[in-house]
N, C-alpha and C positions, 0 to 999 in steps of 0.2 A: 911543245906543241908541234904539228906538223907545218913546216915552211909553205906559205901561201903565196903564189905567184902573182904577178899585177891584176890579171884577169879575174882571180879570186877575190882579190879584195876589193875590186871595184864592186863586183855582184853583191858581196857580202854585206858592203858598207849601204848598197841601196836596198838590199832586202832587208836590215836590220831596221831601216828607217820604213821602209813599206809595210812589213810585216808586225812591228813590233812598236817603235815609237809613235806613227800614225795610227795606227789600229786600236782605236780607243776601244772598242768593244770587247777585247782582250780582258779588259777591266771586269766586265759584266759576267763572266765565266764563272759557274758553280764547280766548286771542288768537293771532293770528299772528304778532305781533310786541310785544313788553313795552310795556304801558300801565298809568300809574298813575292814582289816582282823580283828581286833581285835571284831568288834561288831558281826561279823557272829560266832567267837568262842563263844562269851558270850553267843549270841543265843542258840548254841549247848548246852553248859552247862544248861541253863536255861529249854531248853525241855526235856533233859536228865536226869535232877534233877527231873523235874515233873512226868516223867515216872518211874523213880526209886521208888517215894511215890507212885504211883497209882499201880505198880505191884510188890510190897515189899513181899507181902505174898506169892505170887506165885513163884516169884524167890527163895525166902527162902526154896519152897519146893521141887527143883530140886537137882538132882543128879550133880556132879560137870561137866561133859561133856556137858550134856543139860544146864546146866547153863551157860557157856562159850558161846554156841550157842545163848541163851537166851540174854545175855548183848550185843554180836555183833549185834542183832538184831536191839535193842533199839538204839544204838549208829549208825548205818545205816540210821535208821529212822531220829534221830535227827539231823544228819548231812545232810542227803538230804533235810531238810527243811530248816536249817541253812544256806547252800550254796546255795541250789536252790529255796527256796521260794520266791526269788525277781528276778528270770531268767525271761526276757522278754525285753519290752521297745522298741525294733526294729520294722522294718515296718511289720515284721512277728513273730507275739510272738510265735505262733503254731510252725513255723521252729526253733526258739531257744530253746523251750522245748523240742522237739524232739530230739536234738543234745544234751541236757543235761540228757534225758531218757538214750540214747545211750551210753552215756560216764557213767553214773552212773551205769548202769547194767553192763559194762565191768570192772568196777575196784572193785566192791563189791564181797564179800566172799558167804555172804548171797544172795542166788539167787532169784528173783521176778519170778512170774507167769509170763507166754511169753504174755498173753492178754494186750492191754491197756500200760499206762505207769507208771512207778515206782511209781507216784504220786497218783496212784489208790489205793494204797494198806496203811493199816495201820500194825502195829505189834501186835501178840498177842504170848507174850515171853512163857506164860505157855504152848503154843502149838508149841512153836518155828518155827511159820509159818506167813504168810502174809493175812491177811483178805481184802476183798474189802470194799472200803468207802462204797459202794452202799447198804451193809447191816446194816448198821449205819442209815441209810436215814429215818425218822420218816415220815409214810405215812401221807397225807393232809386229814383231816377231815373236811369238811365243816362246818361252823356255821353262820347259816342265820343273825344272829344278828351282825355279823361281817361286818363292812364296807368295801367297794372293796380295799381302798386304805390302809388298815390293815391286807389284807392278804398275808400272806407268806408263801409260797410253799417250802419246804426242798428240796434241790439237792444235787449230791455229793460236788459241789462245797461250798456251804454254810455249809454242814456238817463238812467238814475237815478243813475249816475257824472257826468256832466255838470250834472244838476241840480245835486247837493251842491255840484260844485266851484263852480259858478257862485254859489251862495248864501255861500260861503266867500268868494269874491271881493267879494263885495257888501259884506261886512262886513271886507274887507282884513285876512284870517286866512288863513295859510299851511294847507297842506293836503298829506298824505303818502299815496301810491298806493304800495301794498306787494303784490307777487306774483312768481311766478316769471318766468323768461323766455319769451317769447312768450304771456303773457297779455295784450297789448293796453294795458298803461300807457302807453307814449310815444304810441301811436295816438289815444289817447281826448284826450290833453293836447295833441297837435299839432292836431288836428281841431278842440278846444275854441278853442286859441288862433287858428287859422286863421279861425274864425267870429265874433270878437270885433270890435268898432266901431272901426277905426283912428283916428276923432276923439276915442274916450274912454278907449283902453286901448293902450299901448304893451307890447312883452314881449321878452324876450330869452331865447334857450335857450343854457345853459352847461352842456355834457356834462363829466362828470368821469371820469377816468382813473387809473391809480396814480400817474402824476407830478402829478397836481393838488396845489397847496400852498393854504393858505390866503392867500400873499401874491397868489397868479394869480387866485384867486376874489375876493378884495378888489378887485383891478384890475380884474377883468370887471364888478364891481358898480358901481365909481365913474365908469366910462365913460357910466353912464346917467343920472346925477345930475349936479346943478349946484348951487351955493352960492345959497340963496333970501335968508338973513338972517342975520347973525351965524352962529350955528356949525349951522344947520341947513341941511340938503341935502336936495334932492326931484328928482322927475323933471324932466327939461330939457324936457320938452314939455308940462308941464302936465297930465299925463293920469295915469290909475292905471298903475303899472308892475308887470308880473308878470315874475317871473325863474322861469324852468321849469329847474329842476335836473335832468339826466338822468343816471342810473347814480349815484346817491347813493352809493352803499354801495364804489365803486371805490376811493378813494385809500387810499394805503399806511398801513398801521397801525404806528405807530412804537413805540418802545422802552416807552412809558408806557401803550400800548394804546389809543391815542386817534387819531381822524384829525384832523388841524389843519385841514381845511376845513369839515368837518362841526361840529367845536368852534367855529369863526368863525360858522357858520350859528346855531348855536344860541345864541351871545352876542347877535347881532344880531334873532333872535327875541324875546330875554327883554328886552334892553335898550333896542332900537331907535337902536344908535350903533357905531360904530366908531373906531379910532384912526389918527391919521395915524403911518404908518410910519417917517417920516423925523423927526417931531418928534412924539415919544409924549405929550407934555403936551397936543398938541390932539386933542379929541374932537370927532369929527362926527355929529350926530343927524341920523338918516334918516326 
């Protein structure tokens, strides 16, 4: 994690207390998928850590009072997405988001512009201000050699999803996109992976189906890693390795109401290791 100066520590301690610990209304939010408190706090720390790395130079050049405002702006942005990024899932998602927007605007000291939702803005700490995501949308340039199925037109929604995804990749943290069929989850991920630098990142797509087992998933994962030292295994190309799991909900539900590939993914995320299926006493650290 990026080193934080005393000003930042004081601001973040206060913000955690004000926006998280004492803000009991956060527990009343309706999410599209079950989310527990510690996972939202971890997401907050992941986004905040990535933002501190991104804006480290600009923050260090600020005087104390503007720096306090900048730190709180970063915290408000990270907290908004950590706790509000999964808002929805009801019969009227827009209604849920409107309610969160009104609630978040009412509790934050760093005021958002009046137009639109709070989600429509990202933080610019060097200016201690909010900027519209629309300003970051890359205009579409048509290429006649591109097939229709591969045309991807950037929007406000895809731009901010890519931004948040990139911050998770920066901190080597997993991220989960949830939504109905046809909402563009796979398109956003594939477009992002296609834009990564091949000299720094390698990636693999693993598509789940009803026949996917934990064993087949483990084999797919292990083909991209090699032994580094002792029991430690890592990317065979010494790059950041990204696994894109598509249709993660698809595996067969067994008699114990579990899906073994998802259980294995959960274990890998929690413990960073897997066991040799032929010699169970051998543990491999990823």
